[in-house]
C-alpha positions in Angstrom: 24.7 -0.9 -19.0 25.5 1.4 -16.0 23.3 1.7 -12.9 21.8 5.1 -13.9 20.1 3.8 -16.9 18.3 1.0 -15.3 14.5 1.2 -14.6 13.2 1.1 -11.2 10.7 -1.8 -11.4 9.4 -0.7 -8.1 8.1 2.5 -9.5 4.3 2.3 -9.6 3.9 3.8 -13.0 6.3 1.4 -14.4 4.5 -1.4 -12.8 1.1 -0.2 -14.2 2.7 -0.1 -17.6 3.9 -3.6 -17.2 0.4 -4.6 -16.2 -1.1 -3.2 -19.2 1.7 -4.9 -21.4 1.4 -8.2 -19.8 -2.4 -8.1 -20.6 -2.1 -6.9 -24.0 0.9 -8.6 -25.4 -0.3 -12.1 -25.2 -3.4 -11.2 -27.2 -1.5 -9.3 -30.0 -2.0 -10.6 -33.4 1.0 -11.2 -35.6 2.9 -8.4 -37.3 3.9 -7.9 -40.8 7.1 -6.9 -42.2 7.3 -4.5 -45.0 10.8 -3.9 -46.4 9.6 -1.6 -49.2 7.5 1.5 -49.4 6.3 3.8 -52.4 8.0 7.3 -52.3 7.4 9.6 -55.1 5.6 6.9 -57.2 8.5 4.3 -57.2 9.2 1.3 -55.0 12.4 1.5 -53.0 13.8 -0.4 -50.2 14.2 1.6 -46.9 16.8 1.1 -44.5 15.7 -0.7 -41.2 12.6 -2.5 -40.3 9.3 -1.5 -40.3 6.7 -3.4 -38.5 3.1 -2.9 -39.1 0.3 -4.3 -36.8 -2.3 -6.4 -38.4 -6.1 -5.9 -37.8 -7.1 -7.1 -34.4 -4.0 -5.9 -32.6 -5.8 -4.3 -29.7 -7.3 -6.7 -27.1 -7.4 -4.3 -24.2 -8.9 -0.8 -23.7 -7.6 1.4 -20.8 -9.5 4.4 -20.2 -9.7 7.1 -17.5 -12.9 7.4 -15.4 -13.4 11.1 -14.8 -13.8 13.1 -18.1 -13.7 9.9 -20.3 -16.1 7.3 -19.0 -17.9 9.4 -16.7 -18.7 13.2 -17.6 -19.8 14.0 -14.2 -18.0 11.7 -11.7 -21.0 9.2 -11.6 -21.7 5.7 -13.0 -21.2 5.8 -16.8 -24.3 6.0 -18.9 -25.8 2.8 -20.2 -24.4 3.6 -23.8 -20.9 3.5 -22.5 -21.4 0.3 -20.4 -22.9 -1.2 -23.5 -19.8 -0.5 -25.4 -17.7 -2.0 -22.7 -19.8 -5.1 -22.7 -19.4 -5.5 -26.3 -15.7 -5.1 -26.0 -15.5 -7.8 -23.2 -18.0 -10.2 -25.1 -15.5 -10.2 -28.1 -12.7 -11.2 -25.5 -11.3 -7.7 -24.8 -10.3 -6.6 -21.6 -11.4 -3.4 -20.0 -8.8 -1.5 -17.7 -10.1 1.5 -15.6 -7.4 4.0 -14.9 -8.0 6.6 -12.4 -6.4 9.0 -9.8 -9.4 8.2 -7.6 -9.2 6.4 -4.3 -10.6 2.8 -4.8 -13.3 3.2 -2.2 -14.3 6.7 -3.6 -14.7 5.1 -7.0 -17.0 2.5 -5.6 -19.1 5.3 -4.2 -19.4 6.9 -7.6 -19.7 3.7 -9.6 -20.7 0.9 -7.1 -20.9 -2.0 -9.7 -17.7 -1.1 -11.4 -16.2 -4.5 -10.9 -19.0 -6.1 -13.0 -17.7 -3.9 -15.8 -14.1 -4.1 -15.8 -11.1 -6.5 -15.8 -8.8 -4.4 -13.8 -8.7 -1.2 -12.1 -5.4 0.9 -11.7 -6.3 3.5 -8.9 -4.9 6.0 -6.8 -2.5 7.4 -9.7 -1.1 3.9 -10.2 -0.6 3.0 -6.6 -3.4 0.4 -6.3 -4.2 -2.5 -8.8 -7.6 -4.3 -8.4 -8.4 -7.4 -10.3 -10.7 -10.4 -9.7 -7.9 -11.9 -7.7 -7.8 -9.1 -5.2 -6.3 -5.9 -4.5 -2.5 -5.1 -4.7 -0.6 -2.1 -3.4 2.1 -1.0 -5.9 3.6 1.5 -3.6 4.3 1.8 0.1 1.4 3.5 1.7 1.7 7.0 3.4 2.0 6.8 7.1 -1.0 8.0 9.3 1.1 10.7 10.9 0.9 12.7 7.9 -3.0 12.8 7.6 -2.9 13.5 11.4 -0.6 16.6 11.0 -2.5 18.0 7.9 -6.0 17.6 9.6 -4.5 19.2 12.8 -3.9 22.2 10.7 -7.7 22.4 9.5 -7.1 20.9 6.1 -9.3 18.0 5.1 -7.6 14.9 3.4 -9.1 11.6 2.5 -6.9 8.5 3.1 -6.7 5.9 0.4 -4.9 2.5 0.5 -1.8 4.1 -0.4 -2.0 8.0 -0.8 -3.8 10.9 0.6 -6.4 12.9 -1.5 -7.0 16.4 -1.0 -7.5 19.7 -2.6 -4.6 21.3 -4.7 -5.5 24.6 -3.0 -4.1 23.1 0.1 -0.7 22.2 -1.4 1.2 24.8 0.7 0.2 23.2 4.1 0.5 19.6 2.9 3.9 20.2 1.5 4.9 21.9 5.0 3.7 19.0 7.0 5.6 16.6 4.6 8.9 18.6 5.1 8.3 18.9 8.8 7.7 15.2 9.2 10.8 14.6 6.9 8.9 12.1 4.6 9.8 11.2 1.1 6.5 11.9 -0.5 5.4 13.7 -3.7 2.5 15.8 -4.7 0.8 14.5 -7.7 -1.7 17.1 -9.3 -4.9 15.7 -11.0 -7.0 18.8 -12.1 -8.0 20.6 -8.9 -7.1 17.7 -6.7 -4.0 16.1 -5.1 
C-alpha cells in the first residue's frame, strides 16, 4: 500500500475506536455463515460471504452523556443508572463518550466512575479507566488560553483541549493563527 492510504494510529478518534474494538471484540459471540438466502420464494446461493451475528454479540455499550444519558447536563436519573448496573451485572461494559472536559463531567456527575468502565472525554482526546487517565492527543499549550482570555473571551482548559463558546470562534481562530499553532476547532452544539 502507498503511504497516503495508511491510517494514522496517533489520531485520537482512531485510538478511541480501537479502544471500543479492543473492549468489544474479545467478548463477541461466534458468528454464523449463511451461504443461501430466500429470494422470491426460492432458495439460491448468493455470491460472496454473509456473516450474521449471533445473539449476545454486544458486550459493551458506548453512550454520549449530554442528551443521551443526561437530559439536563446533570447526574442521570436512577432509572438510567439501574439499567447501566443491570448491563454491568451481566458482564457488559459501559463506556461513556463525551465532548466534555473530564473535571467538568465530574462536576455534573460526581460518582460517574462508579457507573462506567471507561470514559472517552474531550472529544476523544482523553481516556479514563480504572487504571488511570491517558491523554490520546498532545495538550494545547497554555499560550493559547492566555491569548484568548487577554482578548476578553472565556475558555476552560481541559487535560488536552480548551473548551469555550462556539460564538467566540472568530477570536479563537485569530489567536490560533496568530500564534501559528496547529489546532482545530471542533464544534459540539453551541460549544467548542
